[in-house]
N, C-alpha and C positions, 0 to 999 in steps of 0.2 A: 760437162754437158756436151761439148763439141764432139768428144770421142763417141759418146752414145749416139748422137744424131748422125755422125758420119757412118757408124756401123749400121744403124737402122736404114740409112738411105741405100745401102747395098742389098737389102733383103729383097728376095723375089717373092712377090705376092701372087695370088691366083690369077689365072689368065695371062701369065707371063708379064705382068705389069710391074715395072720397077717402082718401089716405094719412093715417093717424093714428099718429104715432110712439109713442104709448102702447099701441097695439093689438098684442097678441101674435100676431095673425094676419098680420103683415107678413112672415112667413117665406115668401118667394116669390123668384122670379127677378127681379133688377133688371137692366135693359138700358139702355145708353147708347152714343152714337156721336158722332162729329164729322161734318163734311160729307162726308168720304171714305167713311164707313161707312153713310150714310143708306139707300142702296138696299138693301144687304144686310140692314140692320135690318128693313126692311119685309117682307122674305122671312121673317125669323125671327119677326116678330109674327104672320104668317099661320100659321106652324108652331105657335106657342103656341096660337093660337085653334083650329086643327084638332085638337090633342092635348088641349085643355081645360086647359092649364097656366095658373096664375095668375102674372101678371107685372106689373112696374111699369116703364113706359117714362119715363125721365128726360131724354130728348132726345138730341141736338138733333132738330128736326122739319123739316129742310129741307137743301138742299145749299149753303146760304149758309155762307161761311167762318166758323168758330168756333175756339176754342182748346180742344183736347182735355183739358188738365188739369182744367178745371172739371167736365167730364162724368165723367172717370175718378174724380175725388174723390167725387162723389155716390155712385157705386156702391161704391167701395172703402170709404168711410166706413160705408155701410149693412152691408156684409159684415163689416167689422172689428168693428162693435158687435153683430152678430148680428141686425140688423133685416132682413137678407136672407139666405137660405140659400145662394144662388148669384148670381153676377153675370156679365154678358156685356158686353164692351167691344169696339167696332169703330171703327177709324180706317182710314186708307188702307193702312197696312202691319200694324197691330197692335202695332208696336214701342213707340211712344210711350205708348200706353195701358198696356201691360204694365209698362214702366219706372215710370210714375207710380203705378199701383195697388200695386205691390210695396213702396212706401214706407210702407204702412199695416200696423200690427200685425195679425197673424193672417191677413193676406191672402196667398194663394198663387195669384197670377195667372200663367197659362201661355199663351204665344203658340203656337197650333197651326196647322200648315199641312196636316196630313193626319189621318185618323181613327186611325192607330196612335198618334200623339202624343197625341191626345185620350184614348184608352184608357189609355195609360201614365201620363199626368199625373193622371188620376183614380184609377187603381188603385194607383199607387205613391206619388204625392205628395199625394193628397187635395186637388187644386187646387179652389179655390172661385170663381175668376173665370176665364172663358175669354176670351182675346183673339184677335181675327181681323183680317185685312187685307181691307177691302172692295174694294180695288183690285188685290189680288194673288191672292185665292182665288175661284175660280169658284163660282157659286150652288149647283150640285149638290154639289160637294166641301164647301162650307161647311155645307150642310144635313146632310150625312153626319157631319161633324165635330161639329156641334151635337148630333145624335141620339146618337152614341156617347158624347160627353162627359156628356150628361144621364143616360144610362142605364147608366153604368159606376160600380160601387161601389168604394169604397176597400178595399183588401185587408187593411190593418193588418199584424199580425205583425212581421216584421223591419223593415218600413218605419216602424213607430212609433218606432224608435230615431232615425232621421234627422229625423223631424218633431219629436221631443222636443228634439233639438239645435237645430233652428231656433227653437223656442219659447224655449229657454234663451237663445239669442243675442238674440232680440227683447227680452227683459227688459233687456238692457244697451244695445242699439243704438237702440231706438225711444224717441222723445221722449214725455213724458207728456201733451203737449197736441197736439190735432189741428190741422191747417191749416184755417183758416176763410177761405174765399174770399169776396170781395165784388166788386161791380161787374158790368159786363156780361160776357157769355160770348162776346164777339166776338173 
């Protein structure tokens, strides 16, 4: 746990603010990608800047081949602990990132390929991580998905029953210790 926290403390977030894990103002959007999602992430960062949204970019920062579980772990861990309000993960298809992120307690990562899915996963499932495929989703469609997902509120009501069942199952299914990754992200 200490290795991950130390590494995360060194991340540079938007507005050149250093991440401080004891700071309650870390309630922001965390975004990560692998090599297949790098180009789309750059478009998303421009969107965040244009909208004045606070974000924390935890990498990767090029198209060099890396292993997506390391990056998914950083975002999912932050969302799971409440250090981030929402997360965005982008790999080539979005599939691997979504599979890995959903291993974390309280994470509801959703792979979306259109804006209807983005609306439904927020309004009905209260998803807190959006997963996308940088190689399968066009730029304009991805930006529309992002915009809808960020601006759709959870409806609650009858959907609270299903989320309650998920939370109940997590108590039995999720391990009490988080995975601590070490080593290079190659």
